[in-house]
DRENDO-1510 file (C-alpha; in Angstrom, 1 decimal, always signed):
<recs>
REC; n; res; u; v; w
REC; 1; MET; +113.2; +95.2; +119.9 .
REC; 2; THR; +110.7; +96.8; +122.4 .
REC; 3; ASP; +108.0; +99.4; +121.5 .
REC; 4; LYS; +108.9; +101.8; +124.2 .
REC; 5; VAL; +107.8; +105.4; +124.0 .
REC; 6; SER; +110.5; +107.9; +124.2 .
REC; 7; PRO; +110.5; +110.4; +127.1 .
REC; 8; LEU; +110.2; +113.1; +124.6 .
REC; 9; GLN; +107.1; +111.6; +122.9 .
REC; 10; PRO; +104.1; +111.2; +125.4 .
REC; 11; GLU; +102.0; +108.1; +125.0 .
REC; 12; GLN; +99.0; +108.9; +122.8 .
REC; 13; GLU; +95.7; +108.1; +124.6 .
REC; 14; THR; +92.9; +106.8; +122.4 .
REC; 15; PRO; +89.8; +109.0; +122.9 .
REC; 16; LYS; +87.1; +107.3; +125.0 .
REC; 17; ARG; +83.8; +107.0; +123.0 .
REC; 18; ARG; +80.5; +107.7; +124.7 .
REC; 19; PRO; +77.5; +105.4; +124.4 .
REC; 20; PRO; +75.4; +106.4; +121.4 .
REC; 21; GLU; +72.5; +107.4; +123.5 .
REC; 22; ILE; +74.8; +109.9; +125.3 .
REC; 23; ASP; +76.2; +111.3; +122.1 .
REC; 24; ALA; +72.6; +111.8; +120.9 .
REC; 25; TYR; +71.6; +113.4; +124.0 .
REC; 26; VAL; +74.5; +115.9; +123.8 .
REC; 27; ASP; +73.8; +116.6; +120.1 .
REC; 28; HIS; +70.3; +117.3; +120.9 .
REC; 29; PHE; +71.2; +119.6; +123.8 .
REC; 30; LEU; +73.6; +121.5; +121.7 .
REC; 31; SER; +71.2; +122.0; +118.8 .
REC; 32; THR; +68.4; +123.0; +121.1 .
REC; 33; MET; +70.8; +125.6; +122.8 .
REC; 34; CYS; +71.9; +127.0; +119.5 .
REC; 35; GLU; +68.7; +129.0; +119.0 .
REC; 36; THR; +69.1; +132.5; +120.7 .
REC; 37; SER; +65.5; +132.6; +122.4 .
REC; 38; ARG; +65.9; +129.1; +124.0 .
REC; 39; ARG; +69.3; +130.0; +125.3 .
REC; 40; GLN; +68.0; +133.3; +126.8 .
REC; 41; ILE; +65.1; +131.4; +128.4 .
REC; 42; LEU; +67.5; +128.8; +130.2 .
REC; 43; GLU; +69.6; +131.8; +131.2 .
REC; 44; LEU; +66.5; +133.5; +132.7 .
REC; 45; LEU; +65.5; +130.4; +134.6 .
REC; 46; ALA; +68.9; +129.6; +135.7 .
REC; 47; GLN; +69.3; +133.0; +137.4 .
REC; 48; PRO; +69.4; +132.2; +141.3 .
REC; 49; ARG; +66.0; +132.9; +142.6 .
REC; 50; LYS; +65.0; +131.1; +145.8 .
REC; 51; ASP; +62.3; +131.9; +148.5 .
REC; 52; GLU; +62.8; +132.1; +152.3 .
REC; 53; SER; +62.9; +128.1; +152.4 .
REC; 54; GLY; +65.6; +127.9; +149.9 .
REC; 55; ALA; +63.3; +126.4; +147.2 .
REC; 56; VAL; +64.0; +127.3; +143.6 .
REC; 57; LEU; +61.4; +129.7; +142.4 .
REC; 58; GLU; +59.8; +129.1; +139.2 .
REC; 59; ARG; +58.7; +131.5; +136.4 .
REC; 60; ARG; +55.5; +131.7; +134.6 .
REC; 61; SER; +55.5; +131.4; +130.9 .
REC; 62; THR; +53.8; +134.8; +130.5 .
REC; 63; ASP; +56.5; +136.4; +132.7 .
REC; 64; ILE; +59.2; +134.7; +130.6 .
REC; 65; ALA; +57.5; +136.0; +127.4 .
REC; 66; ARG; +57.3; +139.5; +128.9 .
REC; 67; GLU; +60.9; +139.7; +130.1 .
REC; 68; LEU; +62.4; +138.6; +126.9 .
REC; 69; GLY; +60.0; +140.5; +124.7 .
REC; 70; LEU; +58.7; +137.3; +123.0 .
REC; 71; SER; +55.0; +136.5; +121.9 .
REC; 72; PRO; +53.3; +134.0; +124.1 .
REC; 73; SER; +52.9; +131.6; +121.3 .
REC; 74; THR; +56.6; +131.8; +120.4 .
REC; 75; THR; +57.6; +131.4; +124.0 .
REC; 76; SER; +55.3; +128.3; +124.4 .
REC; 77; GLU; +57.0; +126.6; +121.5 .
REC; 78; HIS; +60.4; +127.4; +122.8 .
REC; 79; LEU; +59.3; +126.1; +126.3 .
REC; 80; LYS; +57.9; +122.9; +124.8 .
REC; 81; GLN; +61.3; +122.2; +123.0 .
REC; 82; LEU; +63.2; +122.8; +126.2 .
REC; 83; THR; +60.8; +120.4; +128.1 .
REC; 84; GLN; +61.2; +117.8; +125.4 .
REC; 85; ALA; +64.9; +118.2; +125.7 .
REC; 86; GLY; +64.6; +117.4; +129.4 .
REC; 87; LEU; +66.2; +120.8; +130.4 .
REC; 88; ILE; +63.2; +122.3; +132.1 .
REC; 89; LEU; +60.1; +121.0; +134.2 .
REC; 90; PRO; +56.6; +122.5; +133.8 .
REC; 91; ARG; +54.2; +122.6; +136.6 .
REC; 92; ARG; +50.5; +123.5; +135.8 .
REC; 93; GLU; +48.6; +125.7; +138.3 .
REC; 94; GLY; +45.1; +126.1; +136.9 .
REC; 95; THR; +45.7; +127.8; +133.5 .
REC; 96; THR; +49.0; +129.0; +134.3 .
REC; 97; VAL; +52.2; +127.0; +133.7 .
REC; 98; CYS; +55.3; +127.6; +135.7 .
REC; 99; TYR; +58.8; +126.4; +134.6 .
REC; 100; ARG; +62.0; +125.7; +136.4 .
REC; 101; ILE; +65.5; +124.1; +135.6 .
REC; 102; ARG; +65.5; +120.5; +135.7 .
REC; 103; ASN; +69.2; +119.8; +135.8 .
REC; 104; PHE; +71.0; +122.9; +137.1 .
REC; 105; LEU; +74.5; +121.5; +136.6 .
REC; 106; VAL; +74.0; +120.9; +132.9 .
REC; 107; VAL; +72.6; +124.5; +132.4 .
REC; 108; GLN; +75.4; +125.9; +134.7 .
REC; 109; ALA; +78.0; +124.2; +132.5 .
REC; 110; PHE; +76.5; +125.8; +129.5 .
REC; 111; HIS; +76.4; +129.2; +131.2 .
REC; 112; ASP; +80.1; +128.7; +132.1 .
REC; 113; LEU; +80.9; +128.1; +128.4 .
REC; 114; ILE; +79.0; +131.3; +127.5 .
REC; 115; LYS; +80.8; +133.2; +130.2 .
REC; 116; ALA; +84.2; +132.0; +128.9 .
REC; 117; LEU; +83.3; +132.9; +125.3 .
REC; 118; ASP; +82.1; +136.4; +126.5 .
REC; 119; GLU; +85.4; +137.0; +128.3 .
REC; 120; HIS; +87.5; +135.9; +125.6 .
REC; 121; TYR; +85.5; +137.3; +122.7 .
REC; 122; ASP; +87.9; +139.7; +120.7 .
REC; 123; PRO; +86.2; +141.1; +117.5 .
REC; 124; HIS; +89.6; +142.1; +116.1 .
REC; 125; ALA; +90.8; +138.5; +116.3 .
REC; 126; LEU; +88.3; +137.5; +113.5 .
REC; 127; GLU; +89.1; +137.5; +109.9 .
REC; 128; PRO; +87.7; +140.4; +108.0 .
REC; 129; ASP; +85.1; +138.3; +106.4 .
REC; 130; GLN; +84.0; +136.7; +109.7 .
REC; 131; GLN; +83.4; +140.0; +111.6 .
REC; 132; VAL; +80.2; +140.0; +113.6 .
REC; 133; ILE; +78.1; +143.1; +112.8 .
</recs>
């Protein structure tokens, strides 16, 4: 007797496991992004902004704080965490620190997820005890 799969039952594919260090990076990225202010900082930095030469423009930490309505110290802490997660790169210019996206593809994928959730959000689809106020 052979172990053939019936045409009506597709063969089950075993999920592929990532190396533990990749899983740890993904978990760290997602936990970092689950904080609203950090997500907003990345969204701000990921907005297409280029100069005449096509170089990606940076934003000063003070401008980020002002645009998001955060205190400079709170913004600095969030920027530090985003830098440690490898999502943004700082560049010091005298007493000013400018930031830019390090890996635009990772951030863009996150934005695509947020966009998909925005487009498919239906507050009426939630159970009454799960309604977002």
